[in-house]
C-alpha positions as a Markdown table, in Angstrom:
| # | Residue | x | y | z |
|---|---|---|---|---|
| 1 | Met | -0.5 | -6.1 | 52.0 |
| 2 | Ser | 2.0 | -8.8 | 51.2 |
| 3 | Ser | 4.7 | -8.4 | 48.5 |
| 4 | Ser | 3.1 | -11.2 | 46.4 |
| 5 | Ser | -0.3 | -9.4 | 46.6 |
| 6 | Ser | 1.3 | -6.1 | 45.7 |
| 7 | Ala | 2.9 | -7.8 | 42.7 |
| 8 | Ala | -0.4 | -9.3 | 41.6 |
| 9 | Val | -2.2 | -5.9 | 41.8 |
| 10 | Ala | 0.7 | -4.3 | 39.8 |
| 11 | Ala | 0.5 | -7.0 | 37.2 |
| 12 | Asp | -3.3 | -6.5 | 36.9 |
| 13 | Leu | -2.8 | -2.8 | 36.4 |
| 14 | Val | -0.2 | -3.3 | 33.7 |
| 15 | Val | -2.4 | -5.8 | 31.9 |
| 16 | Glu | -5.4 | -3.4 | 32.0 |
| 17 | Glu | -3.2 | -0.6 | 30.7 |
| 18 | Val | -2.1 | -2.8 | 27.8 |
| 19 | Glu | -5.6 | -4.0 | 27.1 |
| 20 | Asp | -6.7 | -0.4 | 26.7 |
| 21 | Lys | -4.2 | 0.0 | 23.9 |
| 22 | Val | -5.0 | -3.2 | 21.9 |
| 23 | Asp | -8.8 | -3.0 | 21.7 |
| 24 | Asp | -10.5 | -3.9 | 18.4 |
| 25 | Phe | -10.3 | -1.5 | 15.5 |
| 26 | Asp | -13.2 | 0.6 | 14.3 |
| 27 | Glu | -13.6 | 3.5 | 11.9 |
| 28 | Thr | -12.3 | 6.1 | 14.4 |
| 29 | Thr | -9.2 | 4.1 | 15.4 |
| 30 | Pro | -5.8 | 5.7 | 14.6 |
| 31 | Gln | -3.2 | 3.9 | 12.6 |
| 32 | Asp | -1.8 | 0.7 | 14.2 |
| 33 | Pro | 1.4 | 1.7 | 16.1 |
| 34 | Gln | 3.5 | -1.0 | 14.5 |
| 35 | Leu | 2.6 | 0.4 | 11.1 |
| 36 | Arg | 3.2 | 3.9 | 12.1 |
| 37 | Val | 6.6 | 3.0 | 13.5 |
| 38 | Ala | 7.4 | 1.2 | 10.2 |
| 39 | Glu | 6.6 | 4.4 | 8.3 |
| 40 | Leu | 8.7 | 6.6 | 10.6 |
| 41 | Arg | 11.6 | 4.1 | 10.4 |
| 42 | His | 11.5 | 4.3 | 6.6 |
| 43 | Leu | 11.7 | 8.1 | 6.8 |
| 44 | Cys | 14.7 | 7.8 | 9.2 |
| 45 | Asp | 16.5 | 5.5 | 6.8 |
| 46 | Gln | 16.4 | 8.1 | 3.9 |
| 47 | Pro | 19.4 | 10.3 | 3.1 |
| 48 | Arg | 19.5 | 13.9 | 4.4 |
| 49 | Asp | 19.0 | 15.4 | 1.0 |
| 50 | Leu | 15.5 | 13.8 | 1.0 |
| 51 | Val | 14.7 | 14.0 | 4.7 |
| 52 | Thr | 16.1 | 17.0 | 6.5 |
| 53 | Gln | 17.8 | 16.7 | 9.9 |
| 54 | Asp | 14.8 | 18.4 | 11.5 |
| 55 | Glu | 12.5 | 15.9 | 9.8 |
| 56 | Tyr | 14.7 | 13.0 | 10.9 |
| 57 | Asp | 14.8 | 14.2 | 14.5 |
| 58 | Ala | 11.0 | 14.6 | 14.6 |
| 59 | Ala | 10.3 | 11.2 | 13.0 |
| 60 | Phe | 12.8 | 9.4 | 15.3 |
| 61 | Ala | 11.3 | 11.2 | 18.3 |
| 62 | Glu | 7.8 | 10.2 | 17.4 |
| 63 | Ala | 8.8 | 6.6 | 16.7 |
| 64 | Leu | 10.7 | 6.4 | 20.0 |
| 65 | Ser | 7.7 | 7.8 | 21.8 |
| 66 | Ile | 5.4 | 5.1 | 20.3 |
| 67 | Val | 7.9 | 2.4 | 21.1 |
| 68 | Lys | 8.2 | 3.4 | 24.7 |
| 69 | Glu | 4.4 | 3.8 | 25.1 |
| 70 | His | 3.8 | 0.2 | 23.8 |
| 71 | Asn | 7.0 | -1.4 | 25.0 |
| 72 | Met | 7.9 | -2.4 | 21.4 |
| 73 | Val | 11.2 | -4.0 | 22.2 |
| 74 | Glu | 11.8 | -5.7 | 18.8 |
| 75 | Tyr | 10.9 | -2.5 | 16.9 |
| 76 | Tyr | 13.3 | -0.4 | 19.1 |
| 77 | Lys | 16.2 | -2.8 | 18.3 |
| 78 | Val | 15.6 | -2.1 | 14.6 |
| 79 | Leu | 14.8 | 1.6 | 15.0 |
| 80 | Ala | 17.9 | 2.6 | 17.0 |
| 81 | Pro | 21.5 | 1.9 | 15.8 |
| 82 | Ala | 23.1 | -0.8 | 18.0 |
| 83 | Ala | 25.7 | 1.6 | 19.3 |
| 84 | Gln | 22.9 | 4.1 | 20.5 |
| 85 | Gln | 20.5 | 1.6 | 22.0 |
| 86 | Asp | 19.6 | 2.2 | 25.7 |
| 87 | Lys | 20.2 | -1.2 | 27.4 |
| 88 | Ala | 18.4 | 0.0 | 30.5 |
| 89 | Leu | 15.3 | 0.9 | 28.4 |
| 90 | Ile | 15.4 | -2.5 | 26.7 |
| 91 | Ala | 15.6 | -4.3 | 30.0 |
| 92 | Glu | 12.8 | -2.2 | 31.4 |
| 93 | Met | 10.5 | -2.9 | 28.4 |
| 94 | Glu | 11.3 | -6.6 | 28.4 |
| 95 | Ala | 10.6 | -6.9 | 32.2 |
| 96 | Lys | 7.3 | -5.1 | 31.7 |
| 97 | Asn | 6.3 | -7.3 | 28.8 |
| 98 | Lys | 7.1 | -10.4 | 30.9 |
| 99 | Val | 4.7 | -9.2 | 33.6 |
| 100 | Val | 2.0 | -8.5 | 31.0 |
| 101 | Leu | 2.3 | -12.0 | 29.5 |
| 102 | Glu | 2.2 | -13.6 | 32.9 |
| 103 | Gly | -0.9 | -11.5 | 33.6 |
| 104 | Phe | -2.6 | -12.6 | 30.4 |
| 105 | Lys | -1.8 | -16.2 | 31.3 |
| 106 | Thr | -3.4 | -15.8 | 34.7 |
| 107 | Lys | -6.5 | -14.2 | 33.2 |
| 108 | Glu | -6.8 | -16.9 | 30.6 |
| 109 | Glu | -6.5 | -19.7 | 33.2 |
| 110 | Asp | -9.2 | -17.9 | 35.2 |
| 111 | Ala | -11.4 | -17.5 | 32.2 |
| 112 | Val | -11.0 | -21.2 | 31.2 |
| 113 | Ala | -12.1 | -22.2 | 34.7 |
| 114 | Asn | -14.9 | -19.6 | 35.4 |
| 115 | Ala | -16.0 | -18.1 | 32.1 |
| 116 | Gly | -16.8 | -19.2 | 28.5 |
| 117 | Asp | -15.0 | -19.6 | 25.2 |
| 118 | Thr | -15.8 | -16.0 | 24.2 |
| 119 | Glu | -14.0 | -14.6 | 27.2 |
| 120 | Val | -11.1 | -16.9 | 26.7 |
| 121 | Leu | -10.8 | -15.9 | 23.0 |
| 122 | Glu | -11.0 | -12.2 | 23.9 |
| 123 | Ile | -8.0 | -12.5 | 26.3 |
| 124 | Gln | -6.1 | -14.5 | 23.7 |
| 125 | Leu | -6.7 | -11.9 | 21.0 |
| 126 | Lys | -5.4 | -9.2 | 23.3 |
| 127 | Arg | -2.4 | -11.3 | 24.0 |
| 128 | Ala | -1.7 | -11.8 | 20.3 |
| 129 | Ala | -2.1 | -8.0 | 19.6 |
| 130 | His | 0.4 | -7.3 | 22.4 |
| 131 | Leu | 2.8 | -9.8 | 20.9 |
| 132 | Ala | 2.4 | -8.2 | 17.5 |
| 133 | Arg | 3.8 | -5.0 | 19.0 |
| 134 | Thr | 6.4 | -6.4 | 21.4 |
| 135 | Ala | 7.6 | -9.7 | 20.1 |
| 136 | Ser | 8.9 | -11.3 | 16.9 |
| 137 | Lys | 6.7 | -11.6 | 13.9 |
| 138 | Lys | 6.8 | -15.4 | 14.1 |
| 139 | Asp | 5.5 | -15.4 | 17.7 |
| 140 | Ala | 2.8 | -12.9 | 16.9 |
| 141 | Leu | 1.5 | -14.8 | 13.9 |
| 142 | Glu | 1.6 | -18.1 | 15.8 |
| 143 | Ser | -0.5 | -16.5 | 18.5 |
| 144 | Tyr | -3.0 | -15.1 | 16.0 |
| 145 | Glu | -3.2 | -18.5 | 14.3 |
| 146 | Ala | -4.2 | -20.1 | 17.6 |
| 147 | Cys | -6.9 | -17.4 | 18.0 |
| 148 | Phe | -8.1 | -18.1 | 14.4 |
| 149 | Lys | -8.7 | -21.8 | 15.2 |
| 150 | Lys | -11.0 | -20.8 | 18.1 |
| 151 | Ala | -12.7 | -17.9 | 16.5 |
| 152 | Val | -16.4 | -18.3 | 15.9 |
| 153 | Gly | -18.2 | -16.5 | 13.1 |
| 154 | Gly | -17.0 | -15.0 | 9.8 |
| 155 | Ala | -16.4 | -11.5 | 11.1 |
| 156 | Ala | -14.2 | -12.7 | 14.0 |
| 157 | Arg | -12.1 | -14.9 | 11.6 |
| 158 | Ile | -11.7 | -12.1 | 9.1 |
| 159 | Asp | -10.5 | -9.7 | 11.9 |
| 160 | Val | -7.9 | -12.2 | 13.0 |
| 161 | Val | -6.5 | -12.6 | 9.5 |
| 162 | Met | -6.5 | -8.8 | 9.0 |
| 163 | Ala | -4.5 | -8.4 | 12.2 |
| 164 | Met | -2.0 | -11.0 | 10.9 |
| 165 | Leu | -1.9 | -9.0 | 7.6 |
| 166 | Arg | -1.1 | -5.8 | 9.5 |
| 167 | Cys | 1.7 | -7.5 | 11.4 |
| 168 | Ala | 3.2 | -8.9 | 8.2 |
| 169 | Ile | 2.9 | -5.6 | 6.4 |
| 170 | Ala | 4.5 | -3.7 | 9.3 |
| 171 | His | 7.6 | -6.0 | 9.0 |
| 172 | Gly | 7.4 | -5.9 | 5.2 |
| 173 | Asp | 10.2 | -8.5 | 4.8 |
| 174 | Asp | 8.2 | -11.3 | 3.2 |
| 175 | Val | 5.9 | -10.2 | 0.3 |
| 176 | Pro | 4.9 | -13.9 | -0.6 |
| 177 | Gln | 3.8 | -14.4 | 3.0 |
| 178 | Ile | 1.8 | -11.1 | 2.8 |
| 179 | Ser | 0.2 | -12.2 | -0.5 |
| 180 | Ala | -0.7 | -15.6 | 1.0 |
| 181 | Leu | -2.4 | -13.9 | 4.0 |
| 182 | Leu | -4.3 | -11.6 | 1.7 |
| 183 | Arg | -5.6 | -14.5 | -0.4 |
| 184 | Arg | -6.7 | -16.2 | 2.8 |
| 185 | Cys | -8.5 | -13.0 | 3.9 |
| 186 | Ser | -10.1 | -12.5 | 0.5 |
| 187 | Glu | -11.6 | -16.0 | 0.6 |
| 188 | Leu | -13.1 | -15.4 | 4.0 |
| 189 | Val | -14.5 | -12.0 | 3.0 |
| 190 | Glu | -16.0 | -13.5 | -0.2 |
| 191 | Lys | -17.8 | -16.2 | 1.9 |
| 192 | Glu | -18.7 | -14.3 | 5.1 |
| 193 | Gly | -17.6 | -10.7 | 4.8 |
| 194 | Asp | -19.9 | -7.7 | 5.4 |
| 195 | Trp | -19.8 | -4.4 | 3.6 |
| 196 | Glu | -17.5 | -2.7 | 6.0 |
| 197 | Arg | -14.9 | -5.4 | 5.9 |
| 198 | Arg | -15.1 | -5.6 | 2.1 |
| 199 | Asn | -14.2 | -1.9 | 1.9 |
| 200 | Arg | -11.3 | -2.3 | 4.3 |
| 201 | Leu | -10.0 | -5.4 | 2.4 |
| 202 | Gly | -9.9 | -3.3 | -0.8 |
| 203 | Val | -7.3 | -1.0 | 0.8 |
| 204 | Tyr | -5.2 | -4.0 | 2.0 |
| 205 | Lys | -5.4 | -5.5 | -1.5 |
| 206 | Ala | -4.3 | -2.1 | -3.1 |
| 207 | Val | -1.3 | -1.8 | -0.8 |
| 208 | Val | -0.1 | -5.4 | -1.6 |
| 209 | Ala | -0.8 | -4.8 | -5.3 |
| 210 | Ile | 1.6 | -1.8 | -5.2 |
| 211 | Trp | 4.3 | -3.9 | -3.5 |
| 212 | Glu | 3.8 | -6.4 | -6.3 |
| 213 | Arg | 3.9 | -3.6 | -8.9 |
| 214 | Asp | 0.3 | -4.3 | -10.1 |
| 215 | Phe | -0.6 | -0.6 | -10.4 |
| 216 | Gly | -3.6 | -1.4 | -12.6 |
| 217 | Ala | -5.3 | -3.4 | -9.9 |
| 218 | Ala | -4.2 | -0.9 | -7.2 |
| 219 | Ala | -5.5 | 2.1 | -9.0 |
| 220 | Lys | -9.0 | 0.6 | -9.4 |
| 221 | Leu | -9.1 | -0.5 | -5.8 |
| 222 | Leu | -7.9 | 2.8 | -4.4 |
| 223 | Val | -10.2 | 4.9 | -6.6 |
| 224 | Asp | -13.2 | 2.9 | -5.3 |
| 225 | Ser | -11.9 | 3.1 | -1.7 |
| 226 | Val | -11.6 | 6.9 | -1.5 |
| 227 | Pro | -15.3 | 7.8 | -0.9 |
| 228 | Thr | -15.8 | 5.1 | 1.7 |
| 229 | Phe | -12.4 | 4.9 | 3.4 |
| 230 | Thr | -12.4 | 3.5 | 6.9 |
| 231 | Cys | -9.2 | 1.5 | 6.9 |
| 232 | Thr | -7.4 | 4.0 | 9.3 |
| 233 | Glu | -5.7 | 1.1 | 11.1 |
| 234 | Leu | -3.6 | 0.5 | 8.0 |
| 235 | Ile | -2.8 | 3.9 | 6.4 |
| 236 | Ser | -3.8 | 7.5 | 6.8 |
| 237 | Phe | -6.2 | 9.1 | 4.4 |
| 238 | Glu | -3.4 | 11.4 | 3.2 |
| 239 | Thr | -1.4 | 8.3 | 2.3 |
| 240 | Leu | -4.4 | 6.9 | 0.5 |
| 241 | Val | -4.6 | 10.1 | -1.6 |
| 242 | Leu | -0.9 | 9.9 | -2.5 |
| 243 | Leu | -1.2 | 6.2 | -3.5 |
| 244 | Thr | -4.4 | 6.9 | -5.5 |
| 245 | Val | -3.0 | 9.8 | -7.4 |
| 246 | Val | 0.3 | 8.0 | -8.3 |
| 247 | Thr | -1.3 | 4.8 | -9.4 |
| 248 | Ala | -4.1 | 6.5 | -11.2 |
| 249 | Thr | -1.8 | 8.8 | -13.1 |
| 250 | Val | 0.1 | 6.0 | -14.7 |
| 251 | Gln | -3.0 | 3.7 | -15.3 |
| 252 | Leu | -6.1 | 5.7 | -16.0 |
| 253 | Asp | -7.0 | 7.4 | -19.3 |
| 254 | Arg | -7.3 | 11.2 | -19.3 |
| 255 | Val | -11.1 | 11.3 | -19.0 |
| 256 | Ser | -11.2 | 8.8 | -16.1 |
| 257 | Leu | -8.4 | 10.6 | -14.3 |
| 258 | Lys | -10.3 | 13.8 | -14.5 |
| 259 | Gln | -13.6 | 12.3 | -13.3 |
| 260 | Lys | -12.3 | 9.9 | -10.7 |
| 261 | Val | -9.3 | 11.7 | -9.2 |
| 262 | Ile | -8.9 | 15.3 | -10.2 |
| 263 | Asp | -12.6 | 16.2 | -9.5 |
| 264 | Ala | -13.1 | 13.8 | -6.6 |
| 265 | Pro | -14.3 | 15.9 | -3.6 |
| 266 | Asp | -12.5 | 13.8 | -1.0 |
| 267 | Ile | -9.2 | 14.1 | -2.9 |
| 268 | Ile | -9.6 | 17.8 | -3.5 |
| 269 | Gln | -9.9 | 18.4 | 0.2 |
| 270 | Thr | -6.6 | 16.6 | 1.0 |
| 271 | Ile | -4.3 | 16.8 | -2.0 |
| 272 | Gly | -3.2 | 20.3 | -1.1 |
| 273 | Glu | -1.6 | 18.9 | 2.1 |
| 274 | Ile | 0.8 | 16.8 | 0.1 |
| 275 | Pro | 3.6 | 19.1 | -1.3 |
| 276 | Gly | 3.8 | 19.2 | -5.1 |
| 277 | Leu | 1.2 | 16.6 | -5.8 |
| 278 | Arg | -1.6 | 18.9 | -6.9 |
| 279 | Gly | 0.7 | 20.9 | -9.2 |
| 280 | Phe | 2.0 | 17.7 | -10.8 |
| 281 | Leu | -1.5 | 16.2 | -11.4 |
| 282 | His | -3.1 | 19.4 | -12.8 |
| 283 | Ala | -0.1 | 20.2 | -15.0 |
| 284 | Leu | -0.6 | 16.8 | -16.8 |
| 285 | His | -4.3 | 17.3 | -17.3 |
| 286 | Glu | -3.8 | 20.9 | -18.5 |
| 287 | Cys | -1.1 | 19.9 | -20.9 |
| 288 | Lys | 1.6 | 22.1 | -19.2 |
| 289 | Tyr | 4.3 | 19.6 | -20.0 |
| 290 | Ser | 7.3 | 21.6 | -18.8 |
| 291 | Val | 5.6 | 22.1 | -15.5 |
| 292 | Phe | 4.6 | 18.4 | -15.5 |
| 293 | Phe | 8.2 | 17.3 | -16.0 |
| 294 | Lys | 9.5 | 19.6 | -13.2 |
| 295 | Gly | 6.7 | 18.1 | -11.0 |
| 296 | Leu | 8.3 | 14.7 | -11.6 |
| 297 | Leu | 11.0 | 15.8 | -9.1 |
| 298 | Asp | 8.4 | 16.4 | -6.4 |
| 299 | Leu | 6.7 | 13.1 | -7.3 |
| 300 | Ala | 10.0 | 11.2 | -7.0 |
| 301 | Ala | 10.6 | 12.7 | -3.5 |
| 302 | Leu | 7.1 | 11.8 | -2.4 |
| 303 | Cys | 7.5 | 8.2 | -3.7 |
| 304 | Lys | 10.9 | 7.8 | -2.0 |
| 305 | Arg | 9.4 | 8.9 | 1.3 |
| 306 | Asp | 6.5 | 6.4 | 1.1 |
| 307 | Arg | 7.5 | 2.8 | 2.2 |
| 308 | Phe | 5.1 | 1.2 | -0.4 |
| 309 | Leu | 6.2 | 3.3 | -3.4 |
| 310 | Ala | 9.9 | 3.7 | -2.6 |
| 311 | Val | 11.0 | 0.6 | -4.4 |
| 312 | His | 9.0 | 1.6 | -7.6 |
| 313 | Val | 10.3 | 5.2 | -8.0 |
| 314 | Glu | 12.1 | 4.6 | -11.4 |
| 315 | Tyr | 9.1 | 2.6 | -12.7 |
| 316 | Val | 6.6 | 5.4 | -11.7 |
| 317 | Leu | 8.7 | 8.1 | -13.3 |
| 318 | Lys | 9.1 | 6.2 | -16.5 |
| 319 | Glu | 5.4 | 5.4 | -16.7 |
| 320 | Ala | 4.5 | 9.0 | -15.9 |
| 321 | Arg | 6.7 | 10.3 | -18.7 |
| 322 | Leu | 5.2 | 7.8 | -21.1 |
| 323 | Val | 1.7 | 9.1 | -20.1 |
| 324 | Gly | 2.9 | 12.6 | -20.9 |
| 325 | Tyr | 4.4 | 11.7 | -24.3 |
| 326 | Thr | 1.3 | 9.6 | -25.3 |
| 327 | Gln | -1.1 | 12.4 | -24.4 |
| 328 | Phe | 0.9 | 15.0 | -26.3 |
| 329 | Leu | 1.5 | 12.9 | -29.4 |
| 330 | Arg | -2.1 | 11.8 | -29.7 |
| 331 | Ser | -3.0 | 15.3 | -30.9 |
| 332 | Tyr | -0.6 | 15.4 | -33.8 |
| 333 | Gln | 0.2 | 13.6 | -37.0 |
| 334 | Ser | 3.8 | 14.7 | -36.9 |
| 335 | Val | 5.9 | 17.0 | -34.7 |
| 336 | Thr | 9.5 | 18.0 | -34.7 |
| 337 | Leu | 11.8 | 16.8 | -31.9 |
| 338 | Gln | 12.9 | 20.3 | -31.3 |
| 339 | Ser | 9.4 | 21.7 | -30.6 |
| 340 | Met | 8.6 | 18.7 | -28.4 |
| 341 | Ala | 11.8 | 19.1 | -26.5 |
| 342 | Thr | 11.1 | 22.8 | -26.0 |
| 343 | Leu | 7.6 | 22.1 | -24.8 |
| 344 | Phe | 8.7 | 19.4 | -22.3 |
| 345 | Gly | 11.6 | 21.5 | -21.1 |
| 346 | Val | 14.3 | 19.0 | -22.0 |
| 347 | Ser | 17.0 | 18.6 | -24.6 |
| 348 | Val | 16.5 | 17.1 | -28.1 |
| 349 | Thr | 19.0 | 14.3 | -27.3 |
| 350 | Phe | 17.0 | 13.3 | -24.2 |
| 351 | Ile | 13.6 | 13.3 | -26.0 |
| 352 | Asp | 15.0 | 11.4 | -28.9 |
| 353 | Ala | 16.5 | 8.7 | -26.7 |
| 354 | Glu | 13.3 | 8.5 | -24.6 |
| 355 | Leu | 11.0 | 8.1 | -27.6 |
| 356 | Ala | 13.3 | 5.6 | -29.2 |
| 357 | Arg | 13.2 | 3.4 | -26.1 |
| 358 | Phe | 9.4 | 3.5 | -25.9 |
| 359 | Val | 9.0 | 2.8 | -29.6 |
| 360 | Ala | 11.4 | -0.2 | -29.4 |
| 361 | Ala | 9.4 | -1.6 | -26.5 |
| 362 | Asn | 6.1 | -1.1 | -28.5 |
| 363 | Arg | 4.9 | 1.4 | -25.9 |
| 364 | Leu | 4.5 | 4.2 | -28.4 |
| 365 | Thr | 3.0 | 3.9 | -31.9 |
| 366 | Cys | 5.2 | 6.3 | -33.8 |
| 367 | Lys | 8.4 | 6.5 | -35.8 |
| 368 | Ile | 11.3 | 8.9 | -35.6 |
| 369 | Asp | 12.9 | 10.5 | -38.6 |
| 370 | Ala | 16.4 | 11.2 | -37.2 |
| 371 | Val | 17.5 | 13.0 | -40.3 |
| 372 | Asp | 14.7 | 15.6 | -40.4 |
| 373 | Gly | 14.2 | 15.5 | -36.7 |
| 374 | Val | 10.5 | 14.6 | -36.9 |
| 375 | Val | 8.3 | 12.3 | -35.0 |
| 376 | Glu | 5.4 | 10.8 | -37.0 |
| 377 | Met | 2.5 | 9.2 | -35.3 |
| 378 | Leu | 1.1 | 5.9 | -36.6 |
| 379 | His | -2.5 | 6.3 | -35.5 |
| 380 | Pro | -4.3 | 3.0 | -35.9 |
| 381 | Asp | -7.2 | 2.9 | -38.4 |
| 382 | Lys | -10.2 | 2.0 | -36.3 |
| 383 | Lys | -12.1 | 0.4 | -39.2 |
| 384 | Thr | -9.1 | -1.8 | -40.1 |
| 385 | Ala | -8.6 | -2.8 | -36.4 |
| 386 | Gln | -12.3 | -3.7 | -36.2 |
| 387 | Tyr | -12.1 | -5.8 | -39.4 |
| 388 | Gln | -9.0 | -7.6 | -38.1 |
| 389 | Thr | -10.7 | -8.3 | -34.8 |
| 390 | Met | -13.8 | -9.6 | -36.5 |
| 391 | Ile | -11.7 | -11.9 | -38.7 |
| 392 | Lys | -9.8 | -13.2 | -35.7 |
| 393 | Asp | -13.0 | -13.8 | -33.6 |
| 394 | Gly | -14.7 | -15.4 | -36.6 |
| 395 | Asp | -11.8 | -17.9 | -37.1 |
| 396 | Ala | -12.0 | -18.8 | -33.4 |
| 397 | Val | -15.7 | -19.5 | -33.7 |
| 398 | Leu | -15.2 | -21.6 | -36.9 |
| 399 | Asn | -12.5 | -23.7 | -35.2 |
| 400 | Arg | -14.8 | -24.4 | -32.2 |
| 401 | Val | -17.7 | -25.4 | -34.5 |
| 402 | Gln | -15.4 | -27.7 | -36.5 |
| 403 | Lys | -14.2 | -29.4 | -33.2 |
| 404 | Leu | -17.8 | -29.7 | -32.0 |
| 405 | Ala | -18.8 | -31.3 | -35.4 |
| 406 | Gln | -16.0 | -33.8 | -35.1 |
| 407 | Lys | -17.0 | -34.8 | -31.6 |
| 408 | Leu | -20.6 | -35.3 | -32.7 |
| 409 | Lys | -19.5 | -37.5 | -35.6 |
| 410 | Ser | -17.4 | -39.6 | -33.3 |
| 411 | Thr | -20.3 | -40.2 | -31.0 |
C-alpha cells in the first residue's frame, strides 16, 4: 500500500473516531465534554481552603483526560498554566485535529458530489461539533451558523442553536451573547418546538437566568424541570438539584418550598449526595435558625464551587438570611433583639445591623427600638390594603372612562 493510501486510511479512521464522539444528544447522553471541562476548570481555580489539594488533583486529572480524549487544544491552553503546558502534547493534538478537518473536508466534497443535502449537513454538523471542542469559540459558532442556514425543519434548527448555546455557555465569557442565543432558541421553540425540546430549553433558560441574577425566573423554571429532566448534555441532575434548592430557597414562600422542593421525590433521592444542602434546607423549614445560620457556611461553599452560582454568593447569603428573618418575625408582634440574636446564634450587634439594613431598604416591615432593644413588626392590615387597592384600581378605571368619553365627543 502506498504512503498516500495509508495516510488516507489513517485519516478516515481518525474521522470515524471523532464522529463517534460528536453524535447527536439524547436523554442518555452524558454531559458535553466542553461543559464538563469548564466545571472542572472552575474547581481548579478555587483556593485550597475551598477545594483541597486532593480535590484539585482529581479535578485537574479528569479535565486533562477529557482534553486528551477529544484533542481540546484551546481548552488545554486555558486549563494548564503556561509554564506547565506540554508543547509536544499541543503539537500532537493540533496535528490530529488538522487531519480530522481535512478528513471532514474530503467527506463533505464526496457527499456534495454523490449524496444529498441531508448527508452534507450531517457531515457539517459533526465538523462544527468537533470545532466547538477543539477550536476557538468564534470558529465554532461560525461553523454552526453555516449549518443553521442549511438545516431543514424546526427540530434541526433548534438543535443547532442549542449546540451554539452550549458552546457559548462553556466559554462563559459573554453573557449578552448567550442571552441573544437563548432568545433566538426560544423563538424557534415557540414556533416549531416539540415537548422534549421545550423541557430542555427550560433548563437552558434557568442557567442563563441565574447568570443574569433573575432567581425568580430561574426558580420557577428549575422546579418545573425537575420531574422531567433530560438536559444531561448541559448539567448533571445533581447540579440541577443544587440550583433548584438555592434559587427556590430565596424565592418561594414557605408552603411552596415545602410542596415543590422539600417533598419532591426526585430531589429527596439526590439532595443527600450534596454535602450540607439537606441540613440547610430542613433547618429553615423547621425553624431551627441557629442550625440554618451555620448551614449558610455550607451553602456558601457549595455556591462558590458551582460556576453558575459563584458570582452570586454574597447575594444568595443575604437573601437567605432575609428569608430566615422574615419567617421568624412573621409569627410575632414584637421580640427582643437579644432573644432573636440567641435564637439565630449571632450577636445582638450583628442582628441589629442586619435588620436595620433590611428595614432601610424596605425589605422588612418592622421598626427597631434601639433603647429598649425591641423589634416591632408592622403587619399590614389586609382590609386596609384591599381598600387602598380598590381605590387605586377604581381611579384607573375612571380615568380610562373619561379619556374614552373625550374621544367619543371629538368624533
